[in-house]
Residue, then its C-alpha position, 0 to 999 in steps of 0.5 A: x603274632x604278625x607283628x613278630x613274624x619275620x618278613x621273607x625278604x629281610x634275609x635277602x636285604x641282609x645278604x645284600x647289605x653284607x655285600x655291599x659292605x664287602x665292596x665299600x671295604x675292598x674299594x676302601x683298601x683298594x683306594x688305600x693301596x693306591x694312595x700308598x702307591x702314589x704317595x709312598x712307593x712312587x713319591x719320588x718319581x712324582x716329587x721328580x716329575x713336579x720338580x721338572x715342571x717347575x725347574x728347566x734346563x737350558x742348554x748352553x752353547x759350546x764352541x767348535x775347535x779351531x783348525x790351524x796350520x803347521x805354523x799356528x795360523x787359523x784355517x778355520x774358525x767361528x764367527x757369529x752371523x747375524x740373521x734377521x727374522x719376521x713374525x708375518x702375523x705381528x708385523x704392520x705392513x703399513x708402518x713397521x715394514x717401511x721402517x725396517x726397509x730403511x734401517x736395513x737399507x734394502x733396495x726397491x727390488x728386493x724390498x718388494x720381493x720380501x713384502x710379497x712373501x711376507x704377504x703371502x704367509x699373512x694370506x694364509x690360515x694356520x700357525x705359520x704366519x705367527x712363526x719365524x721367518x728368515x728375512x735376511x742372513x749375515x747382516x752387517x753390524x751397522x743394521x744390527x745396531x740400527x734394528x736393536x736401537x729401534x726394537x721397540x719400534x718393530x714389533x714382530x722383527x728379531x735379531x737372532x745371532x748364530x754361530x757360522x764356520x768361518x774360513x779366512x783363506x777361502x778356497x785354499x785347502x778347501x778339499x782338505x779342511x772341508x765344510x759343514x752341513x746341516x744334520x739330517x734326520x737319518x744322522x740325527x737318529x744315529x746319535x739319539x740320545x746324545x745331547x751333543x747333536x740336535x735338529x738344525x745343528x751343523x756337523x762336518x761333511x767332508x775333509x778334516x771338518x768330518x774326520x775329526x768331528x768327534x774333537x772339534x764338536x764339543x759338548x753342550x753345557x746346561x743350566x737349571x732355571x725355574x720356568x716362566x710360569x714360576x717367576x713369582x715363586x722363584x722371587x720368593x725368598x728360599x723358594x729357588x734354593x729349594x727347587x734348583x737342587x745341586x748340581x745347578x750348571x754343568x759348564x759346556x766343553x769346547x771342541x779341541x783344537x786341530x793343529x795340521x802339518x799343512x803350510x798355508x803359505x806354501x798352499x798359497x804359493x801353489x794356487x799361485x802357480x796353478x792359477x793358469x790351469x783349469x784343473x789338476x792336483x799338487x801334493x808335497x810331503x815331508x820325505x822324513x816323516x809322510x807329513x802332508x805340507x800342501x795338498x791342492x785339488x783344482x778347482x775347489x770351492x768356498x766352504x764358506x758358502x757351502x757351511x751356510x754363511x750365506x744362507x740356504x739358498x746360496x747353498x743350494x745354488x753353489x751345490x748346482x752349479x758345482x755338480x754341473x761342472x765337468x771339471x768336477x770341483x767337489x772331487x778331492x784329486x789328491x786322493x779320490x781320483x786315479x789317473x794313469x801315471x805314465x812315464x813317472x812310472x818309469x823308475x819303478x819299472x826299472x827297478x822291477x827289471x834290475x831286481x829281477x836281473x833283466x837289465x843292468x846299468x850298462x843294458x842298452x837298447x837302440x831307439x829308432x823311434x819306437x819298437x815293434x811287437x807282434x803286429x804293432x809298433x809301439x811309438x817312442x817320444x823321439x829317436x833317441x839312438x843307443x840309450x842305457x838305463x841311465x839315458x832312457x829315464x833322462x830323456x824318457x826313452x819309451x823303446x828302452x821300456x818297451x824291450x823291458x816290458x817284452x821280457x818281464x812278467x806283468x805281475x813282477x811290475x805290479x809287485x814293485x808297484x804295490x811295494x812302493x804303495x800303488x794298488x792300496x789305499x795310503x790310509x790318510x783317512x781324510x776324504x774317500x780314497x781310491x785304491x788305483x791299480x797294479x794290474x796283474x795277469x789274473x786282473x786281466x783274466x778276470x777282466x777279459x773272462x779268460x784268457x785274454x791277456x796279450x803281451x802288449x798289456x805288460x809294454x804298455x804297463x811298463x811306461x805307466x799306461x794300459x790299466x795301470x792307475x795311481x792317485x797323486x798322493x800314492x805318487x808322492x808318497x812313492x817318490x818320497x820312498x825313493x828320496x829316503x832310500x826305501x821307507x814308505x810312510x802313512x801320510x800324515x795330515x794332523x800333527x796335534x790336538x790341542x785345547x782351547x787354551x793351547x795345551x797339547x792333548x795328543x801328539x801324532x808321530x809318523x808312522x811307517x807303512x813299510x820298509x821296502x826290500x830294495x838294493x841300495x846300489x840299484x836305488x842309487x842308479x834311479x836316483x842319479x837318472x832322476x837327478x839327470x832329468x833336471x840337471x842334464x842338457x838332454x833331461x825332459x825337465x832340463x830347460x825348466x830348471x831354476x838356478x839354485x833350486x835343486x830338484x830330481x824327479x821325473x816327467x810324464x805325458x799320460x795318454x787319456x781314453x779320449x772319451x769326453x764326460x757327457x755333460x761336456x760342450x762339444x766345443x770343449x771335447x778337445x780340452x778332455x782329449x789331451x793328455x795329462x802332464x806330470x811331473x814327481x820328484x824330490x828336493x833337495x836331490x843331494x839331501x831330500x827333504x820334501x817329494x813334489x807331485x804336479x799333476x795337470x789334468x789335460x795340460x799336455x806334455x809334462x816337461x813343458x807343463x808340470x815341471x815348471x810349476x814344480x820347479x817354482x813351488x820347490x823355489x817358494x818352498x826354499x825360501x819360506x824355509x829360508x825366512x823361518x830360519x832367519x826368524x828363528x835365529x832372530x828369536x834365539x839371538x833376542x833370548x841370548x840377548x835378554x839373558x845377558 
């Protein structure tokens, strides 16, 4: 009977068995579900991942666009730079290094310094000694040929070709063109996800290079390749076609070429005429369009060095030197710096007085060498006697305008200035631009916290002194507006955008900022006086006039604050205490085509220093125009002859 009796633990075993079977079934179902998920649901993702392990993309470099002047001359292009790298852990300092020194033609001192750097890295632990170390940048083609010829004998030595921005005219128009800089982490983060930027890339830092970066940059391309670890597979027939799916290649898009309005030959002529001056600025604009024909800021810099053409150490040394220079060579003095306009502002003060009915063509003032106002005597540039408005501008009589300043409201002077573009940005958009300042009664109230305004402020403003401040570009456009009877243009630097093949993609027509509401008769009085400044024997620029050069304009000698920069050597303070020399005008006087402004920082008298520079620049412009006209007519005759 006991044999047929059921043991008490059999039921427990069966229950455990059922649980075990259930657990196995559940586990199997989970495993099946996971397999379904991996092999069916997520199959495309895993297939793509597997493909990425086999197939890679090689980036295809793009070409940065070229910058040309108005006549097609190349101002900024690209050239290959051959840099020499060594891997400290792989180079044999006993046998290979002497051979490298010989082939590169290194001097004894330089060879010792470089060998010391290499040995320092070799002595360190870690991966650094197996990484490439820059030895020399931008070596000659002869050195490249020698190293590549003996490459098998030089393990650990590599020649790497990198594109470098090249500026064939050096410092000419350096502030306008700008330079390149290596992209930093912050900028790279801003462009995260964009394939056009990578660590180590260079982009425009200032000038046209920066403003038109998106056009000049271009876009990288790519090409699909089988990764190095799968070369055998790639060599098997049919497998390359299997892995390298279409599209296999995306061609890079070259950057657009930028055509400027600037004439580099005129720029070169200006540079020549300013060679005797330490600092200053010259701007030439077309009065019929506002196009900038030349823009010089002195002193300048070599964009080839700052763009990395001579290596990173050269960049650091250059920036250190430029930043210490009290003449501020990195500052674009055409748009980013402001100066008191001095007597070049008198034509606008005269227009304000004429518009307000405070003076007329026949209004006269007796100049006895100055003007007494309150307890102060405001000095003139000389004793001019009885002067009219015409005479006051021709002879630059301060007394006449002091008298006007006593009767006119300072807001009227500010309004006419702002009508002609002072006190507001021109919108050129190339480098950071200063607004300048046209002081008003409200401005003085804010400045001096209450009713701190004094009548003498208006007298100073009437001759372009006191708190008045303008940029050279603003003054050039204002005189262009006088020359063209009241049209104020937005300055234009870029004429068109083209493809690398020369096809025009976009052209930029002139843009009018404002048509100034000014009486033509009153403007005519001012233009006659500006002609007299150069043509009248009593004119302040008469002695500097050139035969055959028809110019109208105004000289200016603007007083400075007599506070020299802190970094200035005390022995040079005399220079920074001298007045600024101005000339602003247009040519030809009878049928204006260009407006020109010359500023010589701390140059002294405008009539003696700035005016002769302006005359010679206009002369150079006229000769360039005649040469181009002759060449154009010659080309037309050749076409006619060919057709006949």
